N, C-alpha and C positions, 0 to 999 in steps of 0.2 A: 504494500500500500504506500503510495507516495505521500510526502509530507502535506501537500495541499494541492488544490486545483491550480494549475499553472496560469490560468486566465485571471486569477485574482491579483490585484496589485499588491506588492509587498510594502508593508509599512516601514517607516524609518525612525531612528531614535529622535531626530529633530521633531518629527510629528508628535511623538510621545511627550517631549518637553513642552510643546505648544499646548498640550492638554493639561499639563500639571504646573503648579507654581512651586518650583524647586530652586534651592540655593545653588550657587556655583559649585560648592563643595559636594553637594548631593549629586549634581550632574556628573562630576568627576567620578564619584562612586559608581554610578550607573554605567558610564563609559568603560571603566576598568572591568566591571562585572561582565558586561556584554562582550568585551574582548576575550575574557577567559572562557565564557560559554561558547563563543565562536570557535576558539581553538579546540575545545573539547568535542564539539559537534562537527568539526571539520567544515565549517561554513565560512567562505571567504568574502562574498560580496558585502558592500557597505550597508545594505538594508537589514531588516530584521526577519529575513526569511527562515531563520533557524527556529523560530518560536514553537513550531510543532515537532521539533526533533528531540523530544524529551526522552524517548526510548534510547536514542544514541548516547545521550548524556548519562543515563542510568547505567548503560552497559560499560561505559568508560570508568565510571565510579566502581562498579562491581569488579572490574578487571584490574583496578588500582593503577590505571594508566597515568593518573595525575595524583600528586602528593598533596591532597587537600585535607585540611582539618575539618572536623564536624562543624565548627563555627563558620568556616569559609563556605562549605557546601550549603549550610542553612542560609547564609547571606545571598548566595547566588540564586537559590530558589525564591527567596523573597523578592529580589529584583526581577527575576524572570516572570513570576506570577503577577507582580504589579504592572509590568508592561503588557503582558498577554491579555489581561482582562480589559485593557483599554482598546483592544482591537478584536471584538467578538466576531465580527464578520470574516476575519482572517483566520482566527484560531479555531480549531476543532473544540467541541464541547469536552471531549475526552482529554484534550490537552490541559484545559483549565482545571478539570477534576484531578488529573494526575499531579499537576504542579502544586495544587492546594494540599493534596495528600502528602507529597514529598516535603513540602515546606513545613508542615506540622510535624511530620515524622522526625526530621532532622533538628527541629527546634527542641523536641523532647529528648532526642539522643544527646544533643549538646548540653542540655540542662543536667541530665543524669551523669554525663561524663564530668562536668564541673563539680557536681556534688560528691562524686567518688574521689576526685582529686583533693577536695577540701578535707575529706575524712582520712586522708593519708597521714595526717599529723603535721608537725611544724618543722620537719627536717627535709633536706633535699640532697641528692647525691649527684656528682658530676657524671656518673655513668648514665644518667637520664637526660643529659644535655641535648643530644641529637634528637631524641624523641620529642623533647619539649619544644625545640625550635620548629620541628616539622609540624607540630600540632597547632602552632599559632596561626590565626587568621591572616590573610594576605590579600584581601580584595581591594581595599582602599589604600591611598597613599599613606594615611596615618597608620593604618594597621601594619603596612610593610615597613614603615620607619621604625615602629616598635620592634618588629621582628629582627631588623638589622641590629638594633641596639642590643637586644638579648643575645643574638648570635655572637656579637663582638665580645661579650662578657662570659659566655658559657662554652663557646667552642674553641677557646684559646685561653691562656693565662690572663686573668682579669686585672687590668691596670686600674688606676683610679679614674676619675672623671676627666680624662685627658684628651678626649676626642672632640671637644668643642672647638669650633673655628678651624678645624683641620681641613686643609685643602688637599685635593687629589691631583696627581700628575701621572701620566702614562709611561714615563721613563725617568730614570734617576738623573740622566744628563740634563733634564729640564731643571735648571737650578733655581732655587728660590732666591730672591734678593737678599733675604736675611736667613740663609740656610742654617746658620749656626745658632739661631735664636728661636726659630719657629718649629712647630710640630706639623708633620705632613705625612701623606700616604702615597706610595707609589703603587699604582694598580695597572696591571696589564693582563688582558684576557688570556694570552698564551703563556706568559712567563710566571704569573701569579702575582702576589702583592705582599708588601711589608710596610711597617710603620717606622718613621724616624722621629724620635722625640728628643728635643733639646730643652724644652721648658716644662718641668714637672716638679713635684714637691721635693723629691730627694735628688735633684740633679747635681747638687754639690758633692754628694758621696757616690752616686752611681755614674755620673758623667753622661755623655751623649749615648742614647740608646737606639739601637737598630733591632727591630724584632726579627724573629725567624720568618723565613719565606713561607707563605701560605700558598701551596701549590694548586694549580687548576684541577677541577673536578672534585675537590674536597667540598664538604658541605658549606663551610664558611665562604669559600671562593664562589660557589654557586649562588649563595644568598646575595653577596655583594654584586656579582655580575648581573643578576636579575634586577637588582635595585637600580643600577646605573642604566641598564638597557630599557627598563620599562617605567621607571618612576622618577628618579632623581636626575635632573638635567643640569644641576648647578655645578659649581667647581668645588663644593664642600662635601666632605664625607657624609655628614649628617645635616640635612637642611629641611626646612619646612616647605610647604607647597609653593611658597613665593620665592624659593631659592635662598632664603636667609638662613645662616647657620643657627642651630639651636644651642643654647647654653648648657653648662654643666648641671644646673638644677633641673632643667627639663629632661636631660638624659637620665639622671637619677630617678626622677619621677616616673618616667616611662618604664624603666627597668623594674622598679618596685611595683608599679601598677600591673605589669605583666604577671609577676609572681602572685600578686594578690588576687587578681581577677581569674586567672586560669588555674592556679594551684592552691589558692587560699593560704598562701604563705607570706610572712612578713620578712622579705629578704631584699637587701640592697647591695650596693657595691662592697661595703665593708664586710658584710657577712659572706659574700661570695669569695672574697680574697682569703678569708680564714678557712672556709670550707675547702677551697682549692688546696691550700697549704696542708691542711689536715689529711686530705686524700693523698697528697704527694708524699709526705714524709712517712706515711704508714704503708706505702706501696712496696712490694718486694723489689721492684726495680731500683728504688731509692737506696735501699740497703746496699746494693751492689755498686753504686756510683762512687767515683772518686770524689774527694773533697772539692776539687775544681769544678766537676760536673754538677755537684750539688749547689755550689755557689751560683753557677750559671742558671740553674733551674729557678732559684729564688730571684735572681736578677730579672727574670722575665716578668715579675710582678713589680719591678722597680723598687725593690728594697733589698737590704743586706741579707746574707746567709743567717746571721744571728736573729734578726727580726722575723724572717720567714720561718726559721726553725721554732721560734717562740710561738708564732701564730699556730703552727701545726701541733705543737705539744699541748698548748692551751685548748685548742679545738673550740667546741661550742661554748665552753665556759667564758671565753673572752669575746664573744660575738658583739657585745655591747660596748666594748672598749673603744675609746676615741684615740688611742695612741697609735698613730701611723707615721711617726716622725722619721722612720728610717726603713 
């Protein structure tokens, strides 16, 4: 059975916008959602001819062809249904019924999943980092910005709030005017990426810091690659929808908000740094390391071996400490 009678004119997203009073941010959400649905349903034209292709989308989800969280799928169905019901002469009645059913189903599944996460307790393990990042919604610009921030802190050693105002360059030979004073990121789709930090809390003891290379096809590289290709068109690593860099307080708020909303946990940068160090020094690999290698591992968090070791030994008991002087 074909999607629809080919003689019917296909509606467009602009026609939908003309029917509804929507803010510019909401319109961006709809555009991003429609783009994702089109990719999933393999529909390329600029119009909304995909509206009746619900079965194709369901099949892709069942076959796990796309790494969508329950919240993202729920959001996509909400957008899809709200558009479809504005074009009843184009959409099959069965389409509207199916979309409503799927929207309600994923709303319930997402709510149950969140409740289960909240009941897991008040601890978190870095072994769950990859799954946590994959589960985060990524439909809107704001959602994906939060996903990027979380990924930066859980998919690699967590530094402090040092990513604000960080500019991005595609090669190291593109020198900054104040290279010895600024923090910046070198990102290349083929070579990978790394961070160069000159200005941070412990710079007088640590010195200039160059992070390890994050290679292509790793989860963190894929998250950033998608961020630059589909959302962030500014020169900054972390920017709002207007291209303005977000500050350290906003970074911290989004990170804490992600843990609170999706896991029911009160975790921020300070807690993550201690959790990471605890995991590190109690790992079998750490025992076998030389002293030099241990120092380098702790240096990845921009503090000394002594402070890193103290964080790990103290573990959860020191999560509320404000002492991050070294």
